[in-house]
C-alpha positions in Angstrom: 0.0 0.0 0.0 2.9 2.4 0.9 4.7 1.6 -2.3 1.5 2.0 -4.3 0.9 5.5 -2.8 4.5 6.4 -3.5 4.3 5.3 -7.1 1.1 7.2 -7.6 2.4 10.4 -5.9 5.8 10.4 -7.8 4.4 12.1 -11.0 3.0 14.8 -8.9 6.3 15.4 -7.1 7.8 16.4 -10.4 5.6 19.5 -10.3 7.0 20.5 -6.9 10.6 19.5 -7.3 12.9 19.8 -10.3 15.6 17.5 -9.1 15.2 13.7 -8.8 16.3 13.4 -5.1 13.7 15.9 -4.1 11.0 14.0 -6.1 12.0 10.7 -4.5 12.0 12.2 -1.0 8.6 13.8 -1.5 7.2 10.4 -2.8 8.6 8.7 0.3 6.9 11.3 2.5 3.6 10.7 0.8 4.0 6.9 1.2 4.8 7.3 4.9 1.7 9.4 5.4 -0.3 6.7 3.7 1.3 4.1 5.9 0.4 6.1 9.1 -3.1 6.6 7.8 -3.5 2.9 7.1 -2.1 2.0 10.5 -4.6 4.4 12.2 -7.5 2.9 10.3 -6.4 -0.7 11.2 -5.9 0.3 14.8 -9.3 1.8 14.9 -10.9 -1.4 13.5 -9.0 -3.5 16.0 -9.8 -1.2 18.9 -13.5 -1.4 17.9 -13.3 -5.2 17.9 -11.6 -5.1 21.3 -14.3 -2.8 22.6 -17.0 -5.1 21.3 -15.4 -8.1 22.9 -14.9 -6.2 26.1 -18.6 -5.1 26.1 -19.7 -8.7 25.5 -17.4 -10.0 28.3 -18.7 -7.3 30.7 -22.3 -8.2 29.7 -21.6 -11.9 30.4 -19.9 -11.1 33.7 -22.8 -8.9 34.7 -25.4 -11.6 33.8 -23.4 -14.2 35.7 -23.1 -12.0 38.8 -26.9 -11.2 38.6 -27.7 -14.8 38.3 -25.5 -15.6 41.2 -27.1 -12.8 43.3 -30.5 -14.1 42.2 -29.7 -17.6 43.5 -28.4 -16.1 46.7 -31.5 -14.0 47.0 -33.7 -17.0 46.3 -31.8 -19.1 48.9 -31.9 -16.3 51.4 -35.6 -15.9 50.8 -36.2 -19.6 51.3 -34.3 -19.6 54.5 -36.2 -16.6 55.7 -39.5 -18.2 54.8 -38.5 -21.4 56.7 -37.6 -19.5 59.8 -40.8 -17.5 59.6 -42.7 -20.8 59.4 -40.8 -22.1 62.4 -38.8 -24.7 60.5 -35.2 -25.1 61.7 -33.0 -24.0 58.8 -30.1 -25.8 60.4 -31.7 -29.1 59.7 -32.3 -28.2 56.0 -28.8 -26.9 55.7 -27.5 -30.2 57.2 -29.5 -32.2 54.7 -28.2 -30.2 51.7 -24.6 -30.3 53.0 -24.7 -34.1 53.5 -26.3 -34.6 50.1 -23.5 -32.5 48.5 -21.0 -34.6 50.3 -22.0 -37.6 48.3 -19.0 -38.5 46.1 -19.4 -37.8 42.4 -17.9 -41.2 41.9 -20.6 -42.9 43.9 -22.3 -45.8 42.2 -25.6 -45.3 40.3 -27.3 -47.3 43.0 -26.2 -44.9 45.8 -27.1 -41.8 43.7 -30.5 -43.2 42.8 -31.2 -44.1 46.4 -30.3 -40.6 47.6 -32.6 -39.1 44.9 -35.5 -41.3 46.1 -35.0 -40.5 49.7 -34.8 -36.7 49.0 -37.9 -37.0 46.8 -39.7 -38.9 49.6 -39.0 -36.1 52.1 -40.0 -33.5 49.4 -43.3 -35.2 48.8 -44.1 -35.3 52.5 -43.4 -31.5 52.7 -45.5 -30.9 49.7 -48.3 -32.9 51.3 -48.1 -30.9 54.5 -48.5 -27.7 52.6 -51.9 -28.9 51.3 -52.8 -30.4 54.7 -52.7 -34.1 53.8 -50.1 -36.7 53.0 -50.2 -40.4 52.2 -47.5 -43.1 52.7 -48.1 -46.2 50.6 -47.5 -49.3 52.6 -46.9 -49.6 56.3 -45.2 -46.6 57.8 -43.0 -46.5 60.9 -41.0 -43.3 60.8 -44.0 -40.9 60.7 -45.7 -42.6 63.7 -42.5 -42.6 65.9 -41.5 -39.1 64.9 -44.9 -37.7 65.6 -44.9 -39.4 69.0 -41.5 -37.8 69.7 -42.6 -34.3 68.6 -46.0 -34.2 70.3 -46.3 -31.6 73.0 -49.6 -32.0 74.8 -51.8 -35.0 73.9 -52.1 -38.3 72.0 -55.5 -39.8 71.6 -55.5 -43.2 69.9 -57.9 -45.9 68.7 -56.7 -49.4 68.1 -58.9 -51.7 66.1 -58.4 -55.4 65.4 -58.2 -54.9 61.6 -55.0 -53.0 62.1 -53.3 -54.1 65.4 -54.6 -57.6 66.0 -54.2 -61.0 64.4 -56.8 -63.7 65.2 -58.7 -61.2 67.4 -55.6 -60.7 69.7 -53.7 -57.5 69.9 -50.5 -59.4 70.9 -49.3 -59.5 67.2 -48.6 -55.8 67.0 -47.6 -54.9 70.6 -45.2 -57.8 70.8 -43.6 -56.9 67.5 -40.3 -54.8 67.4 -42.3 -51.9 66.0 -44.9 -52.2 68.8 -42.2 -52.3 71.5 -40.5 -49.2 70.0 -43.8 -47.4 69.8 -44.6 -48.1 73.4 -41.2 -47.0 74.5 -41.5 -43.8 72.6 -44.9 -43.1 74.1 -43.5 -43.8 77.6 -40.8 -41.1 76.9 -43.5 -38.7 75.7 -45.5 -39.3 78.8 -42.5 -38.5 81.0 -42.5 -35.1 79.3 -46.1 -34.5 80.5 -47.9 -35.6 77.4 -51.4 -37.0 78.1 -51.9 -40.3 76.3 -55.2 -42.1 75.9 -55.9 -45.3 74.0 -59.2 -47.1 73.3 -59.0 -50.8 72.3 -62.0 -51.8 70.2 -63.0 -55.4 71.0 -64.7 -57.9 68.8 -67.0 -59.2 71.6 -68.2 -58.1 75.0 -66.9 -61.1 76.9 -63.2 -60.4 77.2 -62.8 -61.1 80.9 -60.8 -64.3 80.1 -58.5 -62.7 77.5 -55.2 -62.8 79.3 -53.4 -61.3 76.3 -55.6 -58.2 76.3 -55.3 -57.9 80.0 -51.5 -58.1 79.8 -51.4 -55.5 77.0 -53.6 -53.1 78.9 -51.5 -53.5 82.0 -48.3 -52.7 80.1 -50.0 -49.6 78.6 -51.0 -48.4 82.0 -47.6 -49.0 83.4 -46.3 -46.8 80.6 -48.5 -43.9 81.8 -51.3 -44.4 79.2 -55.0 -44.1 80.1 -56.7 -47.2 78.6 -60.3 -47.9 77.9 -62.2 -50.8 76.1 -65.0 -50.2 73.6 -67.3 -53.2 73.5 -69.5 -53.9 70.4 -72.7 -53.4 72.5 -71.4 -50.0 73.7 -70.9 -48.5 70.2 -73.3 -45.5 69.8 -75.6 -45.8 66.8 -74.3 -42.5 65.3 -70.8 -43.9 64.8 -71.5 -47.5 63.9 -69.5 -48.3 60.8 -67.3 -45.2 61.3 -64.8 -46.6 63.8 -61.4 -46.5 62.1 -57.8 -46.8 63.4 -56.5 -43.3 63.9 -54.3 -41.3 66.3 -54.7 -37.6 67.2 -51.5 -35.7 67.9 -52.1 -32.5 69.8 -55.5 -32.4 68.0 -53.5 -30.9 65.1 -52.5 -34.0 63.1 -54.6 -37.1 62.6 -52.5 -40.3 61.7 -54.7 -42.8 60.0 -54.0 -46.5 59.1 -55.9 -48.1 56.2 -55.8 -52.0 56.4 -56.1 -54.3 53.5 -59.5 -56.0 53.3 -60.2 -59.7 53.5 -57.2 -60.7 55.6 -57.2 -64.4 56.5 -58.4 -65.1 60.0 -55.4 -65.5 62.3 -53.0 -63.7 59.9 -51.3 -60.5 60.8 -53.0 -57.4 59.4 -51.7 -55.8 56.2 -51.5 -52.0 56.0 -52.2 -50.6 52.6 -51.3 -47.0 53.5 -51.0 -44.5 56.3 -52.5 -41.0 56.0 -51.8 -37.7 57.6 -54.9 -35.5 57.9 -54.6 -31.8 58.7 -57.6 -30.3 57.0 -59.6 -28.5 59.6 -63.1 -30.0 58.9 -61.9 -33.5 58.7 -59.6 -33.1 61.7 -62.6 -31.7 63.7 -64.6 -34.7 62.7 -62.0 -37.1 64.1 -61.8 -35.1 67.3 -65.6 -35.2 67.8 -65.6 -38.9 67.0 -62.9 -39.7 69.4 -64.7 -37.8 72.2 -67.8 -40.0 71.6 -65.8 -43.2 71.5 -63.9 -42.3 74.7 -67.1 -41.5 76.6 -68.7 -44.8 75.3 -65.7 -46.9 76.3 -65.2 -48.6 79.7 -62.1 -48.1 81.9 -59.8 -51.0 81.5 -59.7 -51.7 85.2 -63.3 -52.8 85.0 -62.1 -55.7 83.0 -62.0 -58.8 85.3 -58.5 -60.2 85.5 -58.3 -63.7 84.0 -56.9 -65.2 87.2 -59.9 -63.8 89.1 -62.3 -65.4 86.7 -60.5 -68.7 86.9 -60.5 -68.7 90.7 -64.1 -67.5 90.9 -65.4 -70.6 89.0 -64.8 -73.2 91.8 -66.1 -70.8 94.4 -69.5 -70.6 92.6 -69.8 -74.3 92.2 
């Protein structure tokens, strides 16, 4: 480009200078000027490209920072909402921290198991936001944890379809889960929690039922108020409405739904457990329990089996 401008300008230099050296020098000056102009033009283009790239980089950084702050704001808002709702943020932080500690090289089985457990907890929380939640199958954790968290009262109904096998309650209360549940209730009772339980019987004559007597005694020894509801004492307005449920602080109703047509003598099968928090349905359970409790008889009116056996020869 410089040589071209010098060659083009050389004929014009002849008009300015008569001697050849002057003409060559003038052509060189014109070429140099063209070189400087070309450099400035190229520099401007390059500077423009740098500015465009810098603006794009700044825009990307700004967007990244804004997204980061948005995530922080979302996390902060969630933590604030949890604390406002009375949920301990420390427990949630611990859950996230321990989930993040899972090795990226963990097996697919471990990762999938973690995902399922987190989803299970998430589904429970979603259910509590809409005032009901269901556990498919037989639950243990909900029952034990609610018993640990209760602050004032537990009102329970035990029916043979859920807690008994072959018309005897021994099957559940002698099981590992039954023993753990009774121990947890005993601990809650020691904190001042009032616990009441009604055992629904399949017939009125239970005076010789040594198993039921033993269970009632163990419940009373654990600080539980126990009553028995005989078939003849069921009020007409609740016939067919006696189900297995537990009221925790009159705020959550824990319900057990057994499978139908269980073979006689076989242990009950639980299809699902349900948490009910809806006000109208919760009030219905509270009213129903009050009627059942008032209709039931104190367990100490049950004649002890040994007294029945010793009374027979005295009457003969």
